N, C-alpha and C positions, 0 to 999 in steps of 0.2 A: 755479679751474677754470672755463673758459668753454665753453659748448655753444651753437653757433649752428645753427639749422635754417632752411631757406628752401624754400618750395614755389612752383613756377612752373607756370602753366597756359598753354598756347599755344591761344588762341581763334581763331587764323587758319585758313584753308583750306589752308595750305602749311606745310611744316616750316621751322623756324628754329633758328639757332644761339643758345644761351644761355650767357652767361658768369656764373659764380659768383665773385665777387671780394670778398675780405674783407681788412681791414687788422688785423694782430695786433701786439701790442707786441714790440719788438725783443728783450726779455729772455724772451719766451715760447717754449715748445716746442709745436709742433703734435703732437698725440698720436693723433688719429683723424680719418678723413674717409670718407664714403660718399655715394653718390647712388643714389636709387631712381627708376628710369624705368619707368613703367607697371607697378608692383608688382615689378619685378626689381631687386635691390640689387647695386651694384657697389662693393666696398670699396676703400679705399686700404691698401696693405700697406707697412709700414716695413721697409727692408732696409739692409744695409751699402752705402755709397755706390757702391763699385765694382761690386757685384752688380747695382745698379740701372742702371748705365751703358748696358748693351746695350739695355734697353727705351727709355731716353732717346734713344739714337742712332737706334733704329728709328723712333721717333715723328717725329724731325726729318727723317729721310730720306724718310719718306712724306708730308712736308708738313704734318704735324699740329702744332698749337700746343701746346707743353708747358706744363703747369700749374705754373709755377715760383713759389717764394716769393722775392720780390725786396725789396731795401731800398726804402722808399717814403717817406722823410722822416726827421725827427729821431728819432721815437720808435716808428716802426711799420715793419712789413714787409707786403708785399702777397701774399696767396695768391690764385691765380686758376686756374680750370679751366673748360673749355667742353664743351658737349655739344649734339648735334643733337636737337631735340624735334619729333616728328611733329605734324602738324595734329591738333588736339584732344587731344594728349597732355599729360602732366604729368611733372615731375621734382621730386624733393625732395633737397636737399643737407643734409648734416650735417657740421659741423666742430667739433672739440674742441681747445682749446689750454690750457696750464697755465703759470702763472708765480708767482713770489713778489712780492708788492707791497712795494716798498721805501719805508721811511720817510725822508723828506727834510724838513729845516727844520721839524721838529716835527709833521708830519702825513703821512697817506697820501692819495694822489690817485688817483681813478678818473676817467678821461677817455674820453669817447666822441665820435667824429667823426660829426656829423649833417649829411648832405648829400643829402636826397631829390631835389633839383633841381626839384621841382614840388609842388603842393598834393597832399596825401594824405588820402584819405577817413577812414582810421583809422590814427592814429599814436599809439603809446604806449610810454613807457619806465617800467618798474617795477623798483625796486631794493630788496632786502631785505638788511639788514646784521645779523649776529649776532656780538656780542662778549661772551663769558662774563664777562670781567673788568670790563665796563662801558664805555660810550661817554662820553668826556669832552666832545666837541663834534662837531658836524657842520654842514657848510655846503654848500649847492648853489648853483652859479652857472653862467652860460653866456655865451658871446660873442654870442648872438643873442636872448636873452630880453628882450622889451619889457614894459611894464606890462601890456599886454593878454595876452601869453603867460604872465606870472607868475601870472595867475589860473588857468592850467591846471596849475600846479605845486602838489603837496600833499606835506607832510612830516609824519610821525608818529614821534616819538622817545621811546623808553622807556629804562629803565636799561641793558638789554643788547641791545635790538633797535631798529632804525630801518627805516621804510618810506618810500620816496620814489617818487612817481608824477608823471609828466608826460604829459598826454593833451590836446593842443590840438585844438580843432575846426577844420574847414576855414576858418571865419570868422576864428578867431584866428591861423591860419597866414598869411593873406593880408597881403602888404606894404601894400596899400591896397584899399578896397572895389571899385574898378573894374579892378584888375589881377589877373592869374592867377599872379603871382609869389609864391614862398614866403619867409617870414622864416627858416625853418629852414635855416641854413647856418653851421655853425661847431662849436664844442666845447661839450659838455655835461659839466660837471665837478662831482665831489663830493669835498670835503676833509673828513677827520675824523681823530680820534685816540682812543686808549683810555686807561682808567685802569690804573695799574700799581702793584705792590708794589715794595719796595726791591730785592729780588733778582730781579725780573722775573716773567714768567708762563711756567709750564710746562704744556704740553698733552700728553696721552698718549692714543693710540688704537691698538688692535690690536698692542701690543708695540713701538711706535715713539714717540719723544718729540720735541718741539720746544721750545726755550727761547728766549724773546724777552727781551732785557735792555736797558733804558733807565734809567739812573740819573737821579734828580731832584735839582734844587737844587745842582748841583755848580758850584763856582767855576771860571772859565776858567783854563786854563794859558796863560801868555804864549807867543807865537810869534815866531820870527825868520824873516822871509820876504824872499827876494830875487826880484824880478820881472825875468825875463829876456825882453826884448822884441825881436822881430825887426823891424828897420827897413830891410830890404833893399828894392830897387826894387819888388818885387811887392806890397809892403804899402802902396803909395802910394794916394792917393785916399780912398775911403770906408772901407777897412779901417783905415787909420791914424787917420782921424777918429773912428771908432767905438772904437778902442783907447784913444785919448786920453780920450774921453768916459767910458769904463768905468773907466779907471785913476783918474781924479779922484774918481769916486764911491767906488771901493774904498778909496782913501786916507782918505776921510772916515770909513770904517767901521772903520779900524784901532783896536784897543783901546789905551788909554794906556800899558799895560805892554809892548806889542809893540815889536820892533825891525825895521827894514826898510832896503832899499836897492834901487837899480835897476842892471841891466846891460843896455845896449842894444847891438845888434850888426848889422852888415852884413858887409862884408869886414873891417872893423876892429871892435874891441870896446871899449866905453867904459863906465866906472863913473860913476854920479852922484856918489857920495862914496867916499872911500878906506876907509871902514868903515861898519858898520851904525849907524843913528841910532835913538834912541828916538822913538816916535810921539807926540811932543808936538805941540801945536797949531801952534807956529811951524814945526817941521820938516815937518809935513804940508803947510802952506801953501807952503813953499819947494819941496817935491816936486811940488806941483800946477803951479807955475810951470815947473819943469823939464820935466814931461810935455808941456806946450804947445810946447816947443822941439823935440821929437822929429820929425824929418823922414825920409821913406823914400827911400833910394837905395843902390845898390851890390849886392854879392853876399851870400852867406849862410854864415857860419862858426859853425855850431851848436856844434861841438866846443870851440872856444876860449871861447865865451860861457859854456857850462856849467862848464868848468873854472875860469874866472874867478869865477863865483858860488860854487863850492865852496871855492875858496881864500879868499874873503872870510869864509865861515862858519868855516873852519878857523882863520884868524887871530883872529877874534873869540872863538872858543872857547878857544884857547890863551892869549889875553890876559885871559881871564875877564871879558869885557865883557858877556856875556849871562847872563840869569837861569839859575840852576842847574837848575831844574825845567822849563825851557822846551822847546818843540818847534820844530825848525828845518826849513824847507821852501824849495824852489825851485819857482816857477811859471813854466814856459816857454810862451811864445806864439809860434808860427811858422806861416807859410802855405806853405812850400815845402821843397824838397830842399836838403841841404847842397851848396853850389857853390864854397866857398872854404875854404882850409886843408885839414883832413882831410875828405874827402868820402865815403870808404867807410863805409857805415852800420854794418857789423859792427865796424869799428875804433873808430868813435865810441862805440858801445854798450859795448865792452870798456874804453875809456878812462874813461868816466863811472863804470862799475861799480867799476873799480879805485880811482879817486880817491875815490869816495864811501864805500866799505867799509861800506855799510848805515847810515851816520850820519844822513843827511838824507832827507826825503821829496821825491821829484821828481814833480811833476804836469805833464804835457805836454798842451797845448791846441793842436790842429791847426785852423787857420783855413781853411775851404774844402776843396775836393777835390783841389787840386794837391799837397797835402802827402802824404808817405808815412805813413799812419796806422799801419801795421804796425811801422814803424821806431820811431815815438813810443811805441806801446803796449808793445813789448818793453823799451825803455829805461826807461819808467816803472815797469813791473812788477818789473824787476830792482833798482829803487831805492825800494821800499816805497810807490810811488805808483800813480796810474792815469792813463790818457789819456782825453781827451774831444774830440769834434769840435765846433768852433764853426761853425755854418752861416752862409754869406754871405746875410744877409737884413737887413731894416730893424731887427730887434731884436738884432743881434749884440752890441751893447754890453750889453744886458740878459742875454744868455746868459753873457757873461764875468762879470758881476756875480753871476749866479745860481750859477755854479760856485764863485766865491770864497766866497760865503756858506755853501756846504756845508762848506768846510774852514776857515772863519774862526775858529772857537772850539773848540779842543781842550779836552776836559774830563777825559779819562783817558788814561794811557799804560800800555803793557805789560799788557794785560788778559789774564788767564788764567781760563777757565771750566773747572773741574775736576769730573769725574764719576768715581766709583770704578771701577776696572778690572773688579771682579767684578759690576758692575751694568749696564754698557753695552758695546755692540759697535759698531764702524764709525761712530764719531762724525765729523761734518764738522769743518771748521776751528774750533778752540776757543781759539786764541791769536791776539791781535790787537795790532798796534803802537800804535794810537791810536783813540780814539772822539771824534767831533765832536758838539757840541751839536745836537740835533734829529734825529740819526740813530738807528740801532738795531743791536744785535748779534743774530744769529739762529744758533743751533746746533741741529742735529738728529742723531738717532742711533737705534740699535736697542737695545732693552733685553734683558738676559739673561732667560731663561725663569724664571718663578715668583718674580721679585722683587716684594716688597710695597711697598718704599720706594725712592725715588731721591734720594740726597743730592747736593747741589751746593754748591760753594764758588767764590766769585768773588774774585779778588785783582787790584788795579790800583794804579798810582801816580797820585796827585793832585798838585795844586799845593802842598799842604802838605808840609813836610819831616818832620813828626812824626805825620801822620794819613793814611797810605795806606788805601785802601779794602779792607775784608775783609767779605764777606757770606756767610752760610751759610743754607741752607734744605733741608728734607726734604719731598719731594713724595710724598703717598700715591697709589700707582698706581691703586688701585680708585676712590678718590674722583675723581681726575682723569679716568679713563675714563668715569665715569658722567655727566660734564658733557656729553659729546658723543654722546648717544644719540638726540637728536631728528632723525628722518630728514628733516624739513622743511629743515634747514639743513646737514646733515652728509653728506659723501661718505666712506664708511667707511675707505678706504685713503689719505686725503689726506695724513696725516703721513708715511707710508711713501714716497709719491710725492714729497713735499716733501724728504725726506732724499735721495732719488735725484736730484732736480732740483738741490739745492745741491751735491751731490757732483760732478755733471757740470759745473756752472758753474765750480766751484773748480778742478777738474782740467784743464778746458780753459784756464783762466787760467794755471795752473802750467805747462802745456805750452808756452805762448808763450815763456817764458824758460828752458826746460829744455834740457839737452843731448840729443843724438840718442837715446841709450839710454833716458834717463828719459822723453823724449817718446813713444817707442814704447810703453813700459809704461803711461803715462798714457792714451794714445789707445786702447790695447787695453781698458783698464778702462772708459773712457767709452763705447766701442762696445758692450761687453757690457751696461752699464746701459741705454744708449739702446735696444737691441733688447729687453731684458727688460721695460722699462717703456713701450715704444712711444713714444719721443720722437724727433721730427725734429730732429737736432742737426747741427753741421757735419760729423759723420762718418757720418750716415745720410741716406737719402732715402726719400720716400714714392712708391711706384709707384701711380698712380691709373688703375685699369682702367676703360675705357669700351667701349661696344658696338663701336666701330670703331677703337680705338687704345689706347695706354697713355701716360699723361703721367707726369712725374716732378716731385715737389716737393722742392726743396733748401733748406737753411738757409743764408742768406748771412752774411757777416761785415761788420763796420763798414767794412772797407777797400773794400768794393764801392761802386759808385756808385748813386745813387737812380734809381728808375724812374718814368716818368710814369704817373699814374693814368688809368684809362679812364672816360670820362663816359657817361652814359645818354642816348641819343637819345630825344626826347620822343615819337617815333612808335611806341615799343615797346608790344606787347600782352603783359601778364603779370599774374598775381596772385601776390603774394609774402607769405610769412610768415617773419619773422626773430625768433628767440627765443634769448636768451643766459642761461645759468646760470653765474654767475661766483663763484669762490672764490679768494681770495688769502690765503695763510698764516693762515687762520681769520678773515679779513675776508671775509664772505660776501655776495654779491649774488645772490639766488636767481632773479630773473627780470627780463629786459629784453626786452620784446616790442614788435615794430613790425609793423603791418599796412599794406601799401601796395597801391593799385590803380592800374594804368596802363591807360588806355583810349584807343583811337584808331580811326579808320575802317579797314574792311577794305581799302580801296583803298590806303592808305598802307602797310599791312603787305605786300600783294602786290607793291607797288613795291619794297620793301626786298628781298624774295626774288628778284624778277626781275633785279635788278641785282647779285645775289650779295653783297649787303652783310650784315654781321652786326649784329644788334641785341643789346644787352648788358643783362643783369640786373646792374645796378650795385649792389654791396653794400659798396663800399669805405668807409672812414672810419666804420664802424659804422652806416651809414645804408642806404637802399635806392635 
């Protein structure tokens, strides 16, 4: 749970337009917003999207700028609202958003974008983490910290708590003694993980529970992977160069018991080998030589390429060439629309779903913004996989490698998290096809009234033929609830809201591949939860009331295009206080505070107003 507050004072002799701009994680839901102007508070009200449309249209027709939430890069969305502040007046903004922190590659990551654009008299980041099961490690890093700035960083780590403080002085912020430029420009990152018992950690607050499960010391399950690579003309140049670079690194990371092959396609479809090969050192080296020969040209036949990959896996399975306990997957990389063979996306999705019959995991990677992400997402979700966008940037190869590492090491299959029917109600997803090393399973639900114990049983398939996983635990409800009584760290309804958050996320995902009737039912339930818990989701909007207009904040989807960030002119006059209280699934960051002062001459500010220009309070990227 993140709470951001900002106070702005207009010290000029004329009114000025102030923008409140914040970047929130893409997986987060905004839950509350308000602004207080000269002691009068204007709240944001969350409504069903259609009900908010009239206010939105009215704001646009009157020439008002709507405070929209827009996609703003790989991991964030941009919330922006503006208001006119009278001379000598002040405004305070308050924004709340909530999300579940996802464990990837064996750690949680907290990242803040820091871009004050100038030297700041008082700048401070404070982070407090509380983990009742214990902190196993914690590491703070940044893309901008120098040896001088490192002296401004303090860490205090105890068994269950950690405090991190970053408070650079003006001198420490300077790029050099004679220049007024700041070093603070980049990402401030905290990585950490927690200690766990064999059956995971169960937390209970106010009649709701959440169960985090991460098994330890599990041997990897062999995987059979076919890389389906788009080599159409649009992949030429840097895209193909980055793809080749990434694939060579990925090949080096294959486990010795894995099997693999390549299918490359444009108008035609080519197989590297007629069957899957074991990832021996010799075969990997031969594959790296093959990758170097891939050249981009021609059209895009996605349908034929995926059917070819599935046929390869079918043949290998029938011939018993693959390990019995292995996991089979297809990783598709494409940057465009289907332009050859079957080009109707609905027909392609139906063909792949029918051919797969739920046997193989399909992961779809969309390179850039020309690709139809909604097409890839639905196709992946219908086939036990996920879709991911690869951004056209200098680190695209690293993005590809990063995704592969997330799915590189399966450790469990067919996981069932069972809770007695007489003990729980409304449980989120508790059955999972696969668990990868470094990730985590999270289940939340509502407890029946008056129960004293919560039994849990976990069953899963492992690589062993004779030793599948069975774990049992009984959680004492009273003991668990007593852990979360410290008001310094705990928001009392956080597990109930986490249950609602997970339910909404999972039902939105189900709706992508559901038929019309199921989609209607899922959307109705998501809407009801969104309104009950005040979440801005794809089905709701926030109407932001201002003295002179109403703005509307909407939740975008990944299929939307990114928006440009607004930078802060140096001539702005304002005093800003930004404070964040952050809670992620019982990973708590209790305070991140930034104080910023922007000073300029009265003449500059009057010039801004005379020319009807707007000066912005820039709070994007978690900075000021």
